[in-house]
Biopython code that builds the backbone (N, CA, C, O; Angstrom):
import numpy as np
from Bio.PDB.StructureBuilder import StructureBuilder

atoms = [
    (1, "MET", "N", (62.341, -11.794, 3.239)),
    (1, "MET", "CA", (61.443, -12.907, 2.996)),
    (1, "MET", "C", (61.104, -13.665, 4.271)),
    (1, "MET", "O", (59.976, -14.132, 4.428)),
    (2, "ARG", "N", (62.039, -13.791, 5.161)),
    (2, "ARG", "CA", (61.766, -14.533, 6.387)),
    (2, "ARG", "C", (60.680, -13.876, 7.218)),
    (2, "ARG", "O", (59.893, -14.568, 7.863)),
    (3, "HIS", "N", (60.625, -12.579, 7.213)),
    (3, "HIS", "CA", (59.605, -11.892, 7.998)),
    (3, "HIS", "C", (58.205, -12.227, 7.506)),
    (3, "HIS", "O", (57.272, -12.317, 8.304)),
    (4, "ARG", "N", (58.055, -12.407, 6.230)),
    (4, "ARG", "CA", (56.734, -12.752, 5.694)),
    (4, "ARG", "C", (56.299, -14.141, 6.149)),
    (4, "ARG", "O", (55.114, -14.365, 6.396)),
    (5, "ARG", "N", (57.218, -15.053, 6.259)),
    (5, "ARG", "CA", (56.880, -16.408, 6.696)),
    (5, "ARG", "C", (56.468, -16.431, 8.164)),
    (5, "ARG", "O", (55.559, -17.178, 8.526)),
    (6, "THR", "N", (57.101, -15.645, 9.010)),
    (6, "THR", "CA", (56.753, -15.644, 10.427)),
    (6, "THR", "C", (55.570, -14.740, 10.726)),
    (6, "THR", "O", (54.891, -14.933, 11.735)),
    (7, "ALA", "N", (55.311, -13.765, 9.880)),
    (7, "ALA", "CA", (54.200, -12.845, 10.131)),
    (7, "ALA", "C", (52.850, -13.527, 9.925)),
    (7, "ALA", "O", (51.892, -13.212, 10.632)),
    (8, "ALA", "N", (52.757, -14.440, 8.987)),
    (8, "ALA", "CA", (51.472, -15.097, 8.717)),
    (8, "ALA", "C", (50.976, -15.905, 9.918)),
    (8, "ALA", "O", (49.819, -15.745, 10.304)),
    (9, "PRO", "N", (51.807, -16.774, 10.532)),
    (9, "PRO", "CA", (51.309, -17.497, 11.716)),
    (9, "PRO", "C", (50.954, -16.551, 12.864)),
    (9, "PRO", "O", (49.996, -16.798, 13.595)),
    (10, "THR", "N", (51.718, -15.476, 13.024)),
    (10, "THR", "CA", (51.410, -14.508, 14.076)),
    (10, "THR", "C", (50.053, -13.873, 13.825)),
    (10, "THR", "O", (49.269, -13.704, 14.759)),
    (11, "ALA", "N", (49.765, -13.521, 12.584)),
    (11, "ALA", "CA", (48.474, -12.919, 12.247)),
    (11, "ALA", "C", (47.334, -13.898, 12.500)),
    (11, "ALA", "O", (46.263, -13.495, 12.952)),
    (12, "VAL", "N", (47.551, -15.174, 12.215)),
    (12, "VAL", "CA", (46.515, -16.185, 12.441)),
    (12, "VAL", "C", (46.243, -16.339, 13.937)),
    (12, "VAL", "O", (45.087, -16.430, 14.348)),
    (13, "VAL", "N", (47.299, -16.369, 14.753)),
    (13, "VAL", "CA", (47.132, -16.493, 16.202)),
    (13, "VAL", "C", (46.409, -15.272, 16.750)),
    (13, "VAL", "O", (45.501, -15.409, 17.570)),
    (14, "LEU", "N", (46.803, -14.070, 16.305)),
    (14, "LEU", "CA", (46.149, -12.849, 16.767)),
    (14, "LEU", "C", (44.675, -12.842, 16.372)),
    (14, "LEU", "O", (43.825, -12.467, 17.180)),
    (15, "ALA", "N", (44.362, -13.248, 15.154)),
    (15, "ALA", "CA", (42.965, -13.293, 14.712)),
    (15, "ALA", "C", (42.161, -14.294, 15.540)),
    (15, "ALA", "O", (41.004, -14.036, 15.872)),
    (16, "ALA", "N", (42.765, -15.425, 15.873)),
    (16, "ALA", "CA", (42.064, -16.421, 16.695)),
    (16, "ALA", "C", (41.800, -15.886, 18.096)),
    (16, "ALA", "O", (40.730, -16.121, 18.657)),
    (17, "LEU", "N", (42.765, -15.169, 18.665)),
    (17, "LEU", "CA", (42.568, -14.590, 19.992)),
    (17, "LEU", "C", (41.473, -13.537, 19.980)),
    (17, "LEU", "O", (40.640, -13.492, 20.886)),
    (18, "LEU", "N", (41.471, -12.690, 18.959)),
    (18, "LEU", "CA", (40.465, -11.633, 18.885)),
    (18, "LEU", "C", (39.080, -12.185, 18.592)),
    (18, "LEU", "O", (38.086, -11.609, 19.033)),
    (19, "ALA", "N", (38.993, -13.279, 17.866)),
    (19, "ALA", "CA", (37.687, -13.861, 17.555)),
    (19, "ALA", "C", (36.992, -14.341, 18.819)),
    (19, "ALA", "O", (35.764, -14.302, 18.899)),
    (20, "GLY", "N", (37.745, -14.787, 19.793)),
    (20, "GLY", "CA", (37.162, -15.265, 21.040)),
    (20, "GLY", "C", (36.791, -14.158, 22.000)),
    (20, "GLY", "O", (36.200, -14.433, 23.044)),
    (21, "SER", "N", (37.121, -12.900, 21.681)),
    (21, "SER", "CA", (36.862, -11.815, 22.626)),
    (21, "SER", "C", (35.463, -11.232, 22.505)),
    (21, "SER", "O", (35.152, -10.269, 23.205)),
    (22, "ALA", "N", (34.621, -11.768, 21.660)),
    (22, "ALA", "CA", (33.257, -11.257, 21.520)),
    (22, "ALA", "C", (32.294, -12.071, 22.378)),
    (22, "ALA", "O", (31.160, -12.336, 21.977)),
    (23, "ALA", "N", (32.751, -12.457, 23.543)),
    (23, "ALA", "CA", (31.939, -13.282, 24.438)),
    (23, "ALA", "C", (31.412, -12.448, 25.596)),
    (23, "ALA", "O", (31.986, -11.409, 25.924)),
    (24, "PRO", "N", (30.332, -12.890, 26.213)),
    (24, "PRO", "CA", (29.822, -12.173, 27.381)),
    (24, "PRO", "C", (30.865, -12.142, 28.492)),
    (24, "PRO", "O", (31.688, -13.047, 28.626)),
    (25, "VAL", "N", (30.807, -11.089, 29.275)),
    (25, "VAL", "CA", (31.740, -10.928, 30.382)),
    (25, "VAL", "C", (31.075, -11.395, 31.653)),
    (25, "VAL", "O", (30.069, -10.816, 32.064)),
    (26, "GLY", "N", (31.597, -12.416, 32.286)),
    (26, "GLY", "CA", (31.186, -12.963, 33.571)),
    (26, "GLY", "C", (29.750, -12.776, 34.022)),
    (26, "GLY", "O", (29.066, -11.860, 33.567)),
    (27, "PRO", "N", (29.298, -13.627, 34.901)),
    (27, "PRO", "CA", (27.943, -13.514, 35.431)),
    (27, "PRO", "C", (27.841, -12.372, 36.428)),
    (27, "PRO", "O", (28.849, -11.886, 36.942)),
    (28, "ALA", "N", (26.629, -11.956, 36.690)),
    (28, "ALA", "CA", (26.395, -10.891, 37.660)),
    (28, "ALA", "C", (26.746, -11.391, 39.051)),
    (28, "ALA", "O", (26.566, -12.566, 39.371)),
    (29, "ALA", "N", (27.244, -10.488, 39.860)),
    (29, "ALA", "CA", (27.632, -10.831, 41.233)),
    (29, "ALA", "C", (26.448, -10.663, 42.168)),
    (29, "ALA", "O", (25.453, -10.026, 41.824)),
    (30, "ALA", "N", (26.566, -11.234, 43.342)),
    (30, "ALA", "CA", (25.532, -11.061, 44.366)),
    (30, "ALA", "C", (26.005, -10.008, 45.359)),
    (30, "ALA", "O", (27.192, -9.937, 45.678)),
    (31, "ASP", "N", (25.073, -9.187, 45.849)),
    (31, "ASP", "CA", (25.435, -8.174, 46.840)),
    (31, "ASP", "C", (25.438, -8.790, 48.239)),
    (31, "ASP", "O", (25.315, -10.006, 48.384)),
    (32, "ASP", "N", (25.578, -7.951, 49.268)),
    (32, "ASP", "CA", (25.649, -8.436, 50.655)),
    (32, "ASP", "C", (24.382, -9.159, 51.104)),
    (32, "ASP", "O", (24.435, -9.991, 52.010)),
    (33, "HIS", "N", (23.248, -8.851, 50.483)),
    (33, "HIS", "CA", (21.971, -9.460, 50.873)),
    (33, "HIS", "C", (21.625, -10.669, 50.009)),
    (33, "HIS", "O", (20.536, -11.227, 50.144)),
    (34, "GLY", "N", (22.531, -11.085, 49.126)),
    (34, "GLY", "CA", (22.290, -12.240, 48.277)),
    (34, "GLY", "C", (21.515, -11.922, 47.005)),
    (34, "GLY", "O", (21.215, -12.828, 46.227)),
    (35, "GLU", "N", (21.182, -10.640, 46.776)),
    (35, "GLU", "CA", (20.485, -10.264, 45.548)),
    (35, "GLU", "C", (21.506, -10.138, 44.423)),
    (35, "GLU", "O", (22.626, -9.675, 44.636)),
    (36, "ARG", "N", (21.108, -10.552, 43.234)),
    (36, "ARG", "CA", (22.006, -10.434, 42.087)),
    (36, "ARG", "C", (22.055, -8.982, 41.638)),
    (36, "ARG", "O", (21.035, -8.294, 41.586)),
    (37, "THR", "N", (23.252, -8.533, 41.317)),
    (37, "THR", "CA", (23.450, -7.160, 40.855)),
    (37, "THR", "C", (24.428, -7.172, 39.698)),
    (37, "THR", "O", (25.084, -8.183, 39.447)),
    (38, "GLY", "N", (24.529, -6.080, 39.007)),
    (38, "GLY", "CA", (25.529, -5.933, 37.958)),
    (38, "GLY", "C", (24.961, -6.099, 36.571)),
    (38, "GLY", "O", (24.148, -6.986, 36.310)),
    (39, "ALA", "N", (25.405, -5.232, 35.692)),
    (39, "ALA", "CA", (24.974, -5.277, 34.299)),
    (39, "ALA", "C", (25.597, -6.483, 33.599)),
    (39, "ALA", "O", (26.702, -6.910, 33.936)),
    (40, "SER", "N", (24.884, -7.015, 32.638)),
    (40, "SER", "CA", (25.387, -8.088, 31.798)),
    (40, "SER", "C", (26.024, -7.431, 30.577)),
    (40, "SER", "O", (25.359, -6.679, 29.864)),
    (41, "CYS", "N", (27.304, -7.706, 30.330)),
    (41, "CYS", "CA", (28.027, -7.029, 29.251)),
    (41, "CYS", "C", (28.660, -8.029, 28.294)),
    (41, "CYS", "O", (28.979, -9.157, 28.670)),
    (42, "ARG", "N", (28.834, -7.599, 27.068)),
    (42, "ARG", "CA", (29.602, -8.361, 26.088)),
    (42, "ARG", "C", (30.450, -7.367, 25.310)),
    (42, "ARG", "O", (30.080, -6.199, 25.187)),
    (43, "THR", "N", (31.578, -7.816, 24.787)),
    (43, "THR", "CA", (32.459, -6.943, 24.013)),
    (43, "THR", "C", (32.605, -7.482, 22.603)),
    (43, "THR", "O", (32.535, -8.689, 22.372)),
    (44, "GLU", "N", (32.806, -6.572, 21.669)),
    (44, "GLU", "CA", (33.083, -6.929, 20.281)),
    (44, "GLU", "C", (34.306, -6.153, 19.825)),
    (44, "GLU", "O", (34.413, -4.952, 20.071)),
    (45, "VAL", "N", (35.233, -6.842, 19.156)),
    (45, "VAL", "CA", (36.419, -6.212, 18.597)),
    (45, "VAL", "C", (36.252, -6.175, 17.090)),
    (45, "VAL", "O", (36.036, -7.208, 16.457)),
    (46, "ASP", "N", (36.354, -4.979, 16.514)),
    (46, "ASP", "CA", (36.258, -4.795, 15.066)),
    (46, "ASP", "C", (37.490, -4.015, 14.632)),
    (46, "ASP", "O", (37.512, -2.786, 14.693)),
    (47, "GLY", "N", (38.515, -4.738, 14.194)),
    (47, "GLY", "CA", (39.771, -4.092, 13.829)),
    (47, "GLY", "C", (40.443, -3.509, 15.057)),
    (47, "GLY", "O", (40.825, -4.242, 15.970)),
    (48, "SER", "N", (40.589, -2.180, 15.082)),
    (48, "SER", "CA", (41.229, -1.520, 16.223)),
    (48, "SER", "C", (40.207, -0.919, 17.186)),
    (48, "SER", "O", (40.586, -0.261, 18.155)),
    (49, "ARG", "N", (38.932, -1.135, 16.932)),
    (49, "ARG", "CA", (37.872, -0.550, 17.762)),
    (49, "ARG", "C", (37.194, -1.633, 18.607)),
    (49, "ARG", "O", (36.925, -2.734, 18.126)),
    (50, "VAL", "N", (36.922, -1.299, 19.876)),
    (50, "VAL", "CA", (36.237, -2.213, 20.793)),
    (50, "VAL", "C", (34.949, -1.544, 21.252)),
    (50, "VAL", "O", (34.953, -0.375, 21.637)),
    (51, "THR", "N", (33.846, -2.288, 21.213)),
    (51, "THR", "CA", (32.566, -1.789, 21.707)),
    (51, "THR", "C", (32.044, -2.760, 22.752)),
    (51, "THR", "O", (32.053, -3.975, 22.555)),
    (52, "ALA", "N", (31.590, -2.203, 23.866)),
    (52, "ALA", "CA", (30.971, -3.004, 24.925)),
    (52, "ALA", "C", (29.491, -2.671, 24.965)),
    (52, "ALA", "O", (29.111, -1.501, 24.921)),
    (53, "TYR", "N", (28.662, -3.689, 25.049)),
    (53, "TYR", "CA", (27.212, -3.533, 25.139)),
    (53, "TYR", "C", (26.793, -4.056, 26.508)),
    (53, "TYR", "O", (27.006, -5.228, 26.817)),
    (54, "CYS", "N", (26.202, -3.196, 27.326)),
    (54, "CYS", "CA", (25.820, -3.587, 28.685)),
    (54, "CYS", "C", (24.342, -3.319, 28.930)),
    (54, "CYS", "O", (23.822, -2.264, 28.565)),
    (55, "HIS", "N", (23.670, -4.283, 29.551)),
    (55, "HIS", "CA", (22.264, -4.151, 29.941)),
    (55, "HIS", "C", (22.150, -4.554, 31.402)),
    (55, "HIS", "O", (22.703, -5.574, 31.814)),
    (56, "ASN", "N", (21.434, -3.755, 32.187)),
    (56, "ASN", "CA", (21.271, -4.042, 33.610)),
    (56, "ASN", "C", (19.836, -4.480, 33.892)),
    (56, "ASN", "O", (18.944, -3.635, 33.961)),
    (57, "PRO", "N", (19.593, -5.779, 34.056)),
    (57, "PRO", "CA", (18.238, -6.256, 34.341)),
    (57, "PRO", "C", (17.885, -6.219, 35.830)),
    (57, "PRO", "O", (16.775, -6.590, 36.212)),
    (58, "TYR", "N", (18.819, -5.774, 36.670)),
    (58, "TYR", "CA", (18.616, -5.807, 38.117)),
    (58, "TYR", "C", (18.184, -4.444, 38.658)),
    (58, "TYR", "O", (18.388, -3.430, 37.990)),
    (59, "PRO", "N", (17.589, -4.400, 39.857)),
    (59, "PRO", "CA", (17.035, -3.146, 40.384)),
    (59, "PRO", "C", (18.077, -2.146, 40.882)),
    (59, "PRO", "O", (17.736, -0.989, 41.128)),
    (60, "HIS", "N", (19.331, -2.557, 41.036)),
    (60, "HIS", "CA", (20.360, -1.644, 41.537)),
    (60, "HIS", "C", (21.237, -1.136, 40.397)),
    (60, "HIS", "O", (21.510, -1.860, 39.440)),
    (61, "THR", "N", (21.672, 0.106, 40.509)),
    (61, "THR", "CA", (22.529, 0.720, 39.495)),
    (61, "THR", "C", (23.926, 0.109, 39.545)),
    (61, "THR", "O", (24.466, -0.151, 40.620)),
    (62, "ASP", "N", (24.500, -0.116, 38.369)),
    (62, "ASP", "CA", (25.859, -0.633, 38.237)),
    (62, "ASP", "C", (26.689, 0.420, 37.501)),
    (62, "ASP", "O", (26.197, 1.059, 36.571)),
    (63, "ARG", "N", (27.926, 0.597, 37.909)),
    (63, "ARG", "CA", (28.833, 1.511, 37.210)),
    (63, "ARG", "C", (29.833, 0.646, 36.451)),
    (63, "ARG", "O", (30.522, -0.175, 37.056)),
    (64, "VAL", "N", (29.920, 0.820, 35.125)),
    (64, "VAL", "CA", (30.793, -0.003, 34.290)),
    (64, "VAL", "C", (31.849, 0.860, 33.608)),
    (64, "VAL", "O", (31.653, 2.052, 33.373)),
    (65, "ARG", "N", (32.977, 0.220, 33.297)),
    (65, "ARG", "CA", (34.061, 0.859, 32.544)),
    (65, "ARG", "C", (34.608, -0.146, 31.546)),
    (65, "ARG", "O", (34.706, -1.336, 31.845)),
    (66, "LEU", "N", (34.965, 0.334, 30.360)),
    (66, "LEU", "CA", (35.605, -0.488, 29.339)),
    (66, "LEU", "C", (37.108, -0.229, 29.396)),
    (66, "LEU", "O", (37.552, 0.919, 29.395)),
    (67, "HIS", "N", (37.880, -1.304, 29.446)),
    (67, "HIS", "CA", (39.338, -1.214, 29.475)),
    (67, "HIS", "C", (39.875, -1.914, 28.227)),
    (67, "HIS", "O", (39.484, -3.042, 27.928)),
    (68, "VAL", "N", (40.772, -1.242, 27.500)),
    (68, "VAL", "CA", (41.344, -1.803, 26.275)),
    (68, "VAL", "C", (42.863, -1.762, 26.381)),
    (68, "VAL", "O", (43.458, -0.711, 26.616)),
    (69, "GLU", "N", (43.472, -2.923, 26.202)),
    (69, "GLU", "CA", (44.928, -3.021, 26.177)),
    (69, "GLU", "C", (45.345, -3.230, 24.730)),
    (69, "GLU", "O", (44.938, -4.200, 24.091)),
    (70, "CYS", "N", (46.153, -2.318, 24.221)),
    (70, "CYS", "CA", (46.579, -2.387, 22.823)),
    (70, "CYS", "C", (47.763, -3.341, 22.671)),
    (70, "CYS", "O", (48.566, -3.503, 23.590)),
    (71, "ALA", "N", (47.861, -3.972, 21.495)),
    (71, "ALA", "CA", (48.873, -4.995, 21.260)),
    (71, "ALA", "C", (50.277, -4.413, 21.114)),
    (71, "ALA", "O", (51.248, -5.036, 21.544)),
    (72, "ARG", "N", (50.398, -3.248, 20.523)),
    (72, "ARG", "CA", (51.716, -2.651, 20.286)),
    (72, "ARG", "C", (52.210, -1.928, 21.531)),
    (72, "ARG", "O", (51.425, -1.282, 22.226)),
    (73, "TRP", "N", (53.492, -2.032, 21.815)),
    (73, "TRP", "CA", (54.057, -1.408, 23.016)),
    (73, "TRP", "C", (53.915, 0.105, 22.981)),
    (73, "TRP", "O", (53.798, 0.734, 24.032)),
    (74, "TRP", "N", (53.923, 0.704, 21.788)),
    (74, "TRP", "CA", (53.861, 2.158, 21.663)),
    (74, "TRP", "C", (52.428, 2.679, 21.597)),
    (74, "TRP", "O", (52.214, 3.891, 21.619)),
    (75, "ASP", "N", (51.460, 1.798, 21.518)),
    (75, "ASP", "CA", (50.052, 2.193, 21.410)),
    (75, "ASP", "C", (49.480, 2.400, 22.816)),
    (75, "ASP", "O", (49.614, 1.533, 23.679)),
    (76, "VAL", "N", (48.852, 3.533, 23.037)),
    (76, "VAL", "CA", (48.347, 3.886, 24.362)),
    (76, "VAL", "C", (47.089, 3.077, 24.693)),
    (76, "VAL", "O", (46.137, 3.059, 23.913)),
    (77, "ASP", "N", (47.088, 2.409, 25.853)),
    (77, "ASP", "CA", (45.905, 1.683, 26.318)),
    (77, "ASP", "C", (44.804, 2.675, 26.667)),
    (77, "ASP", "O", (45.080, 3.846, 26.928)),
    (78, "ALA", "N", (43.560, 2.213, 26.674)),
    (78, "ALA", "CA", (42.426, 3.117, 26.911)),
    (78, "ALA", "C", (41.517, 2.575, 28.003)),
    (78, "ALA", "O", (41.262, 1.373, 28.085)),
    (79, "ASP", "N", (41.036, 3.479, 28.834)),
    (79, "ASP", "CA", (40.044, 3.175, 29.865)),
    (79, "ASP", "C", (38.937, 4.205, 29.741)),
    (79, "ASP", "O", (39.194, 5.407, 29.802)),
    (80, "SER", "N", (37.707, 3.742, 29.569)),
    (80, "SER", "CA", (36.594, 4.684, 29.440)),
    (80, "SER", "C", (36.274, 5.318, 30.783)),
    (80, "SER", "O", (36.691, 4.828, 31.833)),
    (81, "ALA", "N", (35.543, 6.394, 30.736)),
    (81, "ALA", "CA", (35.026, 7.003, 31.963)),
    (81, "ALA", "C", (33.966, 6.066, 32.536)),
    (81, "ALA", "O", (33.314, 5.350, 31.776)),
    (82, "PRO", "N", (33.779, 6.052, 33.855)),
    (82, "PRO", "CA", (32.723, 5.216, 34.432)),
    (82, "PRO", "C", (31.345, 5.681, 33.964)),
    (82, "PRO", "O", (31.065, 6.878, 33.912)),
    (83, "VAL", "N", (30.499, 4.724, 33.628)),
    (83, "VAL", "CA", (29.140, 5.028, 33.175)),
    (83, "VAL", "C", (28.164, 4.279, 34.073)),
    (83, "VAL", "O", (28.293, 3.071, 34.274)),
    (84, "GLU", "N", (27.192, 5.001, 34.607)),
    (84, "GLU", "CA", (26.178, 4.366, 35.452)),
    (84, "GLU", "C", (25.103, 3.739, 34.579)),
    (84, "GLU", "O", (24.609, 4.354, 33.635)),
    (85, "VAL", "N", (24.750, 2.493, 34.916)),
    (85, "VAL", "CA", (23.714, 1.757, 34.192)),
    (85, "VAL", "C", (22.590, 1.474, 35.186)),
    (85, "VAL", "O", (22.666, 0.513, 35.951)),
    (86, "PRO", "N", (21.532, 2.318, 35.179)),
    (86, "PRO", "CA", (20.421, 2.075, 36.107)),
    (86, "PRO", "C", (19.629, 0.831, 35.719)),
    (86, "PRO", "O", (19.879, 0.221, 34.679)),
    (87, "ALA", "N", (18.682, 0.467, 36.559)),
    (87, "ALA", "CA", (17.837, -0.705, 36.297)),
    (87, "ALA", "C", (17.182, -0.589, 34.931)),
    (87, "ALA", "O", (16.693, 0.478, 34.561)),
    (88, "THR", "N", (17.172, -1.661, 34.197)),
    (88, "THR", "CA", (16.583, -1.829, 32.858)),
    (88, "THR", "C", (17.247, -0.981, 31.781)),
    (88, "THR", "O", (16.737, -0.925, 30.662)),
    (89, "ALA", "N", (18.355, -0.327, 32.071)),
    (89, "ALA", "CA", (19.019, 0.527, 31.076)),
    (89, "ALA", "C", (20.015, -0.273, 30.240)),
    (89, "ALA", "O", (20.420, -1.377, 30.606)),
    (90, "TYR", "N", (20.398, 0.318, 29.105)),
    (90, "TYR", "CA", (21.330, -0.271, 28.149)),
    (90, "TYR", "C", (22.339, 0.808, 27.777)),
    (90, "TYR", "O", (21.948, 1.942, 27.500)),
    (91, "VAL", "N", (23.621, 0.482, 27.765)),
    (91, "VAL", "CA", (24.648, 1.440, 27.355)),
    (91, "VAL", "C", (25.630, 0.768, 26.407)),
    (91, "VAL", "O", (25.799, -0.452, 26.420)),
    (92, "GLU", "N", (26.275, 1.592, 25.582)),
    (92, "GLU", "CA", (27.364, 1.150, 24.720)),
    (92, "GLU", "C", (28.582, 1.996, 25.048)),
    (92, "GLU", "O", (28.489, 3.218, 25.164)),
    (93, "LEU", "N", (29.717, 1.342, 25.196)),
    (93, "LEU", "CA", (30.984, 2.023, 25.445)),
    (93, "LEU", "C", (31.926, 1.667, 24.311)),
    (93, "LEU", "O", (31.987, 0.511, 23.893)),
    (94, "THR", "N", (32.666, 2.654, 23.807)),
    (94, "THR", "CA", (33.574, 2.409, 22.694)),
    (94, "THR", "C", (34.940, 3.013, 22.989)),
    (94, "THR", "O", (35.037, 4.146, 23.461)),
    (95, "GLU", "N", (35.980, 2.262, 22.714)),
    (95, "GLU", "CA", (37.367, 2.724, 22.804)),
    (95, "GLU", "C", (38.110, 2.129, 21.619)),
    (95, "GLU", "O", (37.593, 1.251, 20.929)),
    (96, "ARG", "N", (39.346, 2.619, 21.384)),
    (96, "ARG", "CA", (40.102, 2.093, 20.251)),
    (96, "ARG", "C", (41.591, 2.177, 20.486)),
    (96, "ARG", "O", (42.070, 2.899, 21.360)),
    (97, "CYS", "N", (42.309, 1.418, 19.679)),
    (97, "CYS", "CA", (43.768, 1.474, 19.606)),
    (97, "CYS", "C", (44.124, 2.038, 18.231)),
    (97, "CYS", "O", (43.275, 2.078, 17.341)),
    (98, "TRP", "N", (45.343, 2.462, 18.056)),
    (98, "TRP", "CA", (45.769, 2.901, 16.724)),
    (98, "TRP", "C", (45.941, 1.696, 15.812)),
    (98, "TRP", "O", (45.649, 1.769, 14.618)),
    (99, "LYS", "N", (46.408, 0.600, 16.366)),
    (99, "LYS", "CA", (46.611, -0.624, 15.588)),
    (99, "LYS", "C", (45.774, -1.748, 16.185)),
    (99, "LYS", "O", (44.567, -1.591, 16.363)),
    (100, "GLU", "N", (46.401, -2.878, 16.496)),
    (100, "GLU", "CA", (45.675, -4.056, 16.970)),
    (100, "GLU", "C", (45.292, -3.956, 18.449)),
    (100, "GLU", "O", (45.963, -3.298, 19.244)),
    (101, "VAL", "N", (44.199, -4.626, 18.787)),
    (101, "VAL", "CA", (43.743, -4.728, 20.175)),
    (101, "VAL", "C", (44.352, -5.990, 20.781)),
    (101, "VAL", "O", (44.291, -7.063, 20.181)),
    (102, "GLY", "N", (44.938, -5.861, 21.965)),
    (102, "GLY", "CA", (45.503, -7.015, 22.658)),
    (102, "GLY", "C", (44.481, -7.696, 23.548)),
    (102, "GLY", "O", (44.371, -8.922, 23.547)),
    (103, "ALA", "N", (43.728, -6.904, 24.312)),
    (103, "ALA", "CA", (42.717, -7.442, 25.227)),
    (103, "ALA", "C", (41.701, -6.352, 25.543)),
    (103, "ALA", "O", (41.997, -5.161, 25.447)),
    (104, "ALA", "N", (40.506, -6.777, 25.918)),
    (104, "ALA", "CA", (39.456, -5.832, 26.318)),
    (104, "ALA", "C", (38.615, -6.480, 27.406)),
    (104, "ALA", "O", (38.311, -7.671, 27.333)),
    (105, "TRP", "N", (38.239, -5.704, 28.412)),
    (105, "TRP", "CA", (37.408, -6.225, 29.495)),
    (105, "TRP", "C", (36.591, -5.107, 30.111)),
    (105, "TRP", "O", (36.861, -3.924, 29.902)),
    (106, "ILE", "N", (35.584, -5.511, 30.876)),
    (106, "ILE", "CA", (34.678, -4.587, 31.558)),
    (106, "ILE", "C", (34.914, -4.716, 33.058)),
    (106, "ILE", "O", (35.073, -5.822, 33.575)),
    (107, "SER", "N", (34.935, -3.580, 33.755)),
    (107, "SER", "CA", (34.960, -3.634, 35.217)),
    (107, "SER", "C", (33.628, -3.110, 35.736)),
    (107, "SER", "O", (33.019, -2.224, 35.136)),
    (108, "HIS", "N", (33.184, -3.668, 36.857)),
    (108, "HIS", "CA", (31.897, -3.317, 37.459)),
    (108, "HIS", "C", (32.117, -2.729, 38.846)),
    (108, "HIS", "O", (32.994, -3.170, 39.590)),
    (109, "ASP", "N", (31.314, -1.734, 39.179)),
    (109, "ASP", "CA", (31.323, -1.138, 40.515)),
    (109, "ASP", "C", (29.867, -0.898, 40.899)),
    (109, "ASP", "O", (29.356, 0.207, 40.713)),
    (110, "PRO", "N", (29.182, -1.927, 41.440)),
    (110, "PRO", "CA", (27.769, -1.757, 41.794)),
    (110, "PRO", "C", (27.600, -0.651, 42.835)),
    (110, "PRO", "O", (28.327, -0.599, 43.827)),
    (111, "LEU", "N", (26.637, 0.225, 42.595)),
    (111, "LEU", "CA", (26.340, 1.297, 43.540)),
    (111, "LEU", "C", (25.348, 0.796, 44.571)),
    (111, "LEU", "O", (24.470, -0.003, 44.244)),
    (112, "PRO", "N", (25.469, 1.250, 45.812)),
    (112, "PRO", "CA", (24.506, 0.810, 46.827)),
    (112, "PRO", "C", (23.110, 1.320, 46.503)),
    (112, "PRO", "O", (22.936, 2.452, 46.050)),
    (113, "GLY", "N", (22.135, 0.480, 46.737)),
    (113, "GLY", "CA", (20.743, 0.861, 46.487)),
    (113, "GLY", "C", (20.203, 1.722, 47.609)),
    (113, "GLY", "O", (20.856, 1.874, 48.642)),
    (114, "PRO", "N", (19.011, 2.292, 47.423)),
    (114, "PRO", "CA", (18.409, 3.095, 48.476)),
    (114, "PRO", "C", (18.171, 2.250, 49.725)),
    (114, "PRO", "O", (17.720, 1.108, 49.638)),
    (115, "GLY", "N", (18.475, 2.816, 50.865)),
    (115, "GLY", "CA", (18.261, 2.111, 52.125)),
    (115, "GLY", "C", (19.338, 1.106, 52.455)),
    (115, "GLY", "O", (19.196, 0.342, 53.410)),
    (116, "SER", "N", (20.447, 1.088, 51.665)),
    (116, "SER", "CA", (21.526, 0.119, 51.928)),
    (116, "SER", "C", (22.463, 0.631, 52.987)),
    (116, "SER", "O", (23.428, -0.048, 53.338)),
]
sb = StructureBuilder()
sb.init_structure("model")
sb.init_model(0)
sb.init_chain("A")
sb.init_seg("    ")
for serial, (resi, resn, name, xyz) in enumerate(atoms, 1):
    if name == "N":
        sb.init_residue(resn, " ", resi, " ")
    sb.init_atom(name, np.array(xyz, "f"), 0.0, 1.0, " ", f" {name:<3s}", serial, name[0])
structure = sb.get_structure()
């Protein structure tokens, strides 16, 4: 019986943490010449599945990866393969855990433009 009493607050805290993870990921960075680069991404957590939606409004290609940290110690964390997002392109990246998601984030690796 005691486990049921402590599990409910834990579930509420976990749900509150996951609800806040559907926010946009940081602003685009500036390159060496002061031009803005980098895709604009947001993540959504739906149960054990994470989807990242990225759009690149800038003229330089950005390489993005989705990283998912699973909540359970025995659940394997996931990192997507790098995906290039050219100018005006849109991509979706999806990864999952077997159980709960602990954290999810996007990493950016802007590619140098022509003549750089």
